[in-house]
N, C-alpha and C positions, 0 to 999 in steps of 0.2 A: 225380300221382306214385305209382307202385306201392309198396306196402310190401314188405319182404323176404318175408313170408309169402305174399302174393299172387303175387309174382314166382316164388317157388319152386313154387307150385301150377301156374303156367302152364308152367314148364319140365318139371316131373315129370308134370303133367297127369293126367287120368283115363284109363282104358283106351280104346283106339281103338274107335270105333263103326263097325260094318260096314254100317249102314243096314238098312232094311227091318225085319223082325222077327228078324234074326239075333242072334247072341250076341256081346257085346262081347269083343274079343280084346285081349290085352296088347300094349304097345308093343314094337316090335322091339328087340332087344338093343342095337343101335348107338345108338338114341335114348336108351335107359335109361342107357347108359354116359356119353353126352354130358351127360345131365342130372345124373348123379352128380358128374362133374368140375366142372361149373359151380357146383353147390351147394357142393362142397368149397371151391372158390375163394372163394365169397362168405363161407363160414364163416371161412376164414383171414383175409379182409379185415376182417370184423367183429371177429375175435379180436385183431387188432393194436391196440395202445394208441391211444386217441384222442389225437392229437398236439397238445399245447399247450405244448411246450417245457419241461415240468417232469418231472424224473426222480427217482424215489425210490431211494436207495442200498440200501434193504433188499431190493429186487427183483433184485439181482445186480451184479456188477462193471460199471462204466460206462467205455466208450471213446469219446472225442470226437476227431474228426479234422477237418482243414480240408477243405472240400468243393470248393475251387477257385472258388467263387462268393462274391463279397464279401458279408459279413454272414450267411453260412450255414455250418453245420457238418454233419458226418455223425456220427450218434450211434448206438451199439449198446449193448445191455445184455444180459448173460447170453448165451444162445444165439440171441437174436432178431437178425434181419438189420438192417443199417444203414438209418437213415431220415434224411432231410434236415431240419435244424432251423434255425430263424431266431433263436431266443433260448433258448440252453441254460441251464437252471436246474437245479441239483442240490440236493436237500434230503433230509431225513429225515421219515418219517411220524411217528416218535416221537423227538423231539430229545433226550430224557433217556436214551435207550438207544443205545449205540454199535453200529454195524454193522461186521462184519469185511470187508465188500466194499470194494473200492478203486476209485480213479479214475485213468485214464490219458488224458492229453491230448497229441495229436501234431499239431503245426502244420505239420510238414514245412518247406517253403520259404515258407509262407504265414503268416497270423496267425490265432489262435484266441482268442476271448473267452468265458469261462465264468463264470456267477454261482453262487457258493456261498451258499445260504440256509439257515442253521442246520443245517449238515451236521455229523454226529458219526460219525467213523470211528476204529476201533481195529483196525489190521491184525493178522492172525495172524502174518505175517512180512513182511519187506520194508517198502516205503514205503506210507503211506496214500494219497498222491497223487503221481503221476509226470507231469512235463511235458517236452515236447521241442519246441524251436523257439521262436518268438515267441508267448508265452502271457501273457494278462492275466487275473488272477483278481479279479473284482469281488465284494466281500463284502457280505452282508446278514445282520443278526442276529449271533448268536454261533456260530462254527464251531470244531470241534475235530478236528484231524488228528494221529493218534498212530501212529508206526511200531511194528512188531512187535519183540519181543525176538528175539535171535539168539545163536548160539553164539559166533562170533568177532566179529561186528559186529551191533549193533542196527540196525533199520531206521530210516529218516528219516521225519519228519512229511511233508515235501515234498522230493522229489528233482527237480531241474531240470537240463536240458541245453539251453542256449539262453538267451534273454532272458525273465526272469520279472518281471512287474509286478503289484503288489498294491495295491489301492485300495479305500477305503470299508470300513465294517463292522468286525468283530472276528474274529480268528482266533488260536487257540492251537495251535501246531505243536510236537509233542514227539517227540524221538527215543527209540527203544527201547533197552533195556539189553542188554549182552552178558552171557551166562551162562557162557562158557568161562573157564577159568583164565587164558587169555591173550587178551584181547579189548578192544574199544573200543565205547563207546556211540554210538548214532546221533545225527545232528544234527536240530535242529528244522527248519531249512531248509538243504538241501545243494545247491549248484550245482556240477555237474561242469564246466560251461563256460558262459560268458555272464554277463550282469549281472543283479543283483537290485535292483529299484527299488521303494521304498515311498513312496507319495505321501500328501498330506494327507488327513485324515479317517479314516485307518486306525488301528486299535489292534491291533498285532501282538505276540504273545508267543511267543518261540521258545526252547524248552528242550532242551538236550542231554541225552542219556541217560547213565547211569552205566556205567563200564567197569571190568573187573578190572585193566586196565593204564591206559587213558586214557579220560577222559570225552569225550563228544561235544560239539560246539560248538552254541551257540544258532543262529547264522547263519554258514555256511561257504561261501565262494565260492572255488573252487580257482584259477581264472585270470581271473575277471571282476571287475567293480567292484560295490560295495554303495553305493547312493545313497539317501539318506533326505532328503526335502524337507518333511516334515510328519507329523502324526499322533503317535502314541505307540508307541514300539518298546522292548520289553524283551527282551533276549537274555541267557540264562543258560547258561553252560557247565556240563556235567555233571561229577560227581565222578569222580576216578580213584583208583587204589590204589597201584600201583607205578611209574607213569609220570608223567603230568601231568593236571591238571584241564583240562576243555574250555575253549575260548575263548568269550567272549561273542559277539564278531563277529570273523571272520577272513576277509580278502579280499586281492586284489591291490592295489586302491585303495579307500579309504573316503571318501566325500564326504557331509557332513551340513550342510544349509543351513537347516533349520527343524525344528520339532516338539520332542518330548521323547524322548531316547534314554537308556536305562539298559542298560549292557553290563557283565556281571559274569562274571569268570573262575571256573571251578570249583575246588574244593579238591582236594587230593591227600593221602591218608593217609601215604604214604611216598615223596614225590617233589616235583614242582614244581607250584606253583599256576598255573592258567591265566591268560592275559592278558584284560583286559576288552575292549580293541580291539586287534587285531593285523593289520598290513598288511605285505606283502612290498615294497610300493612307498611309497605316500604316504597320509597321513591329512590331509584338509582339512576344517576346521570353520569355517563362515562365519556361522552363526546357530543358533538353537535353544538348548535346554538339554540338555547332555550330561554324564552321570555314568558314568565308566569305572573299574571297580575290579578289581584283580587278586585271584585266589584265594589262599588260604593253602596253604603247603606244609609239608613236614617232611623235614629232612635234605637239602633241595635248595635251593629259594629260593621266595620269594613271587612271585606273578605281577605283571606290570606293568599299571598302569592303561591306558596307551596305549603300544604298541610298534610302530615302523615304521622305514623308511629315512628318511622325511622327514615331519615334522609341521608343518602350517601352520594357525595359528589367527588369523582376522581378525575374528571377531565371535562373539556368543553368550555363553553361560555354561558353562564347562567345569570339571568337577571330576574329577581323576584321582588315584586312590589305589593305591599298591602294597600287595600282600598281605604278611602276616607269615610268618616261618619261623624255626625255631631256628638255622638256618645263616645265611641272608642274607634281609633284607627286600626286597621288590620295589620298583621305581621308579614314581613317579607317571607321568612321561613319559620314555620311552627311545627315542631316535632318533639317526641319524647327524647330521641337521640339524634344528634346531627354529627356527621363525620365528613370532613373535607380534607382530601389529600392531594388534590391537584385541580387544574383548571383555573378559570377566572370567575369569581362569584361576586355579584353586587346585589345586596339585599337591603331593602328600605321599608321601614314601617310607614303606614299611612297616618295622615294628620287626623285629629279628632279632639273631642273633649279631653280624652286621654290619648296620647300618641302611641301608635303601635311600635313594636320592636323590629329591628332589622332581622335578628335571629333569636329565637327563643327555643330553648331545649329544656323540657321539664326534668329530664334526667341528666344529660351530659352533652356538651358541645366540645368536640375534639377537632382541632385544625392542625394538620401536620405538614401542609404544603399548599401550593397554589397562591393565588392573589385574591384576597377577600376584602370587600368593602361593606361594612355593616353600619347602617345609620338608623337611629330611632326617629320616629315622626314627632312633630310638635304637638303639644297639647294646647287647648284653647281655654279661655275664660279663667286663667290663672291655675288651671289644673296641671297634671303631671305630664311631662314629656316622656317619650318612649326611650327604650334602651337600645344601644348599638347591638350588644349581645347580652342576654340574661339566661342564667342556668344555675342549677345547684352545683354543677362542676364544669369549669372551663379549663380544658387541657390544651395548651399551646406548645407546639414542639416543632422541631425540624426547621427547614429553610423556608418558612412561610413569609408572606408579606401581608400584613393585616392592618387595615385602617378602620377604626371604630369611632363612631360619633354619637354623642348623647343628644336626645331631643330636648327642646326647650319647652317649659322650664323644668329644672330639677331632675332631668333624666341622668342616667349613668351610661358611660361608654362601654364598660365591661363590668357587669354585675354578677358576682359569684356568691351564691348563698346569701344574697341581700346586701353584700358589701362590695365596694369598688375594688377591683383586682389591682394589687400593687405590682407594677411592672418589674420591680427588683426581684420579686419572688419567682419569676419565670425565666431569668437569664440563663440558668444552667441547662435548661431543656431546649433552648433555641439552637439551631444549627447555623453553619456559615452562610452569610448573606441574608439572614432573617432580619425582618424589621417590623416592629409593632408600633403604631402611632395611634394615640387616643386623643380625642377632643371632647372636653366636658361641655356641659350645658351653657357655660359662660364663654366658651370659645377658647379656653386655655388648652394648649397643646403639650403633650408629654410623649416622649419617644424612647424606645430602646432598640438598639440594632447590634448585630453581630457581624463584624467585617469578615469578608472572605479572605482566606490566607493567600498571600502572594506566591504564586507558583514559580519555582526557579526555572530559568531558561533551560530547555532541553538541549543536551549536547548534540552537535551535528555528527551523525553517524555516516561514515563513508558508504557510498552506494554499494561497493563490493562486499561490505560486511553485513549488509541487510539480508543476504541470502545464505542458505546453508551450503555446505560443500558440494551437494549434489544438484544445486541450482533451484531447489524448492524454497518456499517461503518459510521463514522461521517464526511466523506469528503463531500463537497458540490456537488450537482448535476450539470451536464453540462447545459448551457443555451440551450434553444430550438433552433434548426437549421432553423426554418421557422416561419413566422408570419401567424396567422389564417386569411384566406381570401385573402392572397397575393400570387401570383405565378409569376415566371419569365420563359419565354419560348424562345427557340432558333428560328432561321429563318424558321425552318420547323414546328414550333408550338409544339415542344416537351418540356416538363418541364425540367428545369435545375436548379442546385443548385445555391445559391447566399449567400452573407454575408450581414448582417444588423447591423448597429451601431447607437446609439442614442447619440447626443450631444446637451444638452439643450432641446429645443423644435423642433429639426430637426432630422428626421429619414433618414439615408443614406443607400441605397441599391446598392450593387456593384456586377458586374459580369464580368468576363474576356472574353468577346466576342466583336466582331465588330458589330454584329447584334443581338438584343435581344428585347423582349417586356416585360414590367412591367404591370401586371394586378392586379387590386384590386377592390373589390365590394365597393359600397358607404356605405353599412352597416358596412364593416370593417373600412372604413375611419371614420365613426362616432365614432366607438369605439376608434380608435387612437386619434381622437380629444378630446374625453372625458378623455383620459389619458395624455393630454397636448401636443400632437404632432401638430404643426402648419404648418410645411413645410416638404415635402418629396423630397429628392434628389436621382435621379437615375443615376448611373455612369456605363458606358461601357468603352471600351479601348480608344475610340477617342471622346467620347461625354459625357457631364454631363448636366442634366436638373433638375431644382428645381421647384416644384409645390406647390401652396398654397392649403392646405386642405380645407379651407373655400370656396375658389373659385370653387374647384372641386365639393363640396357638393351642391353648388348653381346651377350647370349645369345639374344635373340628378335627376331622381326619386328614389323611394325606392329601386327598384330592378336593378338599372343601374350599369354598370361596367365602370371603367376608364382604358384605354389601352394606354400606352406610349411606342412608338417604336423608337429605335435607329438603324440607318443604317449608319455605319461609322461615319461621322460627322453630319448627318442629324437626326432630330427628328420630330415625329408627334404624336398628341394626339387626341383620340376619346373618347367620353363619351356617353353612350347610352345602 
């Protein structure tokens, strides 16, 4: 194999030899030109970075695009041309020194995965990292992404348009501050459209920047969902001055199923405190440890711990505290509908001129299980204290454990349609082991409890009788987890698990998602009808639809399929 030096000598060569005793003459100009072009080409090739999938942010702005080939990206840096990369890793040469260069990731209609390995970016302006399309950020080490300061708007730590997934490692994403007299701070993570998903193993800290009017949010998704299934997520709203503090987490829908989540609304010097968790549709918490705290305000109101159209808590440990304000304290949980069926919930209203409520549901508050502590905040200057729980309809049932406390002065522990709920009226709906304790504004305690029945001692069964005659176990087998011919898929069309129960002639299918599709062949429907099923109810977090089996069968042919789709509170049905 020739070395570069030897190859160059062969190309450039020595002067042409004329033979005999003649004088060596130089190469023709055409040959010399060709040799120069080839040499320049080799120099350019050798000057290109040795490609190993690692890019140093100090060397210039980095752009990553989908290549169209699975598992490969197209990467360019600075003025260098694009190169194909199979494992894109972005890092710093000096992790303790922030670079002003930024990262842009464009997946288009494809998918792009990028690893951030101890990246440290502080943008001069705009966002530190911008993503478009279906992008996954895999984290290694400690990463810092800080948006630049701006006049009207601070830049974001991460700006996303499309689907953004964060997994593994640690990242601190911080929005920049606004410097104009009328401005808003940037968000730690800002999604223009699409979902933000944070999975297990990640440690994500998202800080909103400060604003002269409003603070930026920790995590803000304009129209998509925020889904957290594990890891540790801390989202802090930035401080505002004349408007409101930033939100900890703000999204269309928020779903938390695991991990540790701390969401804190920002304070505001002369306005409204930001909400800890704010959703235009629903907040669903099924696991993990969640702490949501509203920011403090002045001459406005304190922020709410959790604020949404619908709040559903079925598991986990949830603490929601309203912020304080000299005018009105914030609420622990504020929604149109609140449904708590499990977990441990502690909701407290903030103090203020008027105390905030622990839980306020404009439509309905339904508690059927779990342990719930709801306390109203205290009012000042002789004004009104907050309510433990206030709603037009308070439905208490099952084996719940509820403690409700009124704020001082004049607050109510359980206010239903403007009147204190009488505990004697709910006894019949409470299950074994249920306990409801209320404390009024003067400290008087009232309680109702339902004892658990004493279970008789189980007879001792001889060991030999616990097995069948052929030596096998006599324990009954578990019911089937799925129904033949029926599937449930998520918003991406992937099959997901569900629960099914039958009551009389109604089959109910439940899934803990905001968006899901129920699919069943008409052949399977005929079998269910033969078994006595007349109606099918499909339930998701925010929507419930009941269908007549006979009507479905009349709509399609032998090989047809019925598809019922729920998107938040909307439903659609196709048969064909």
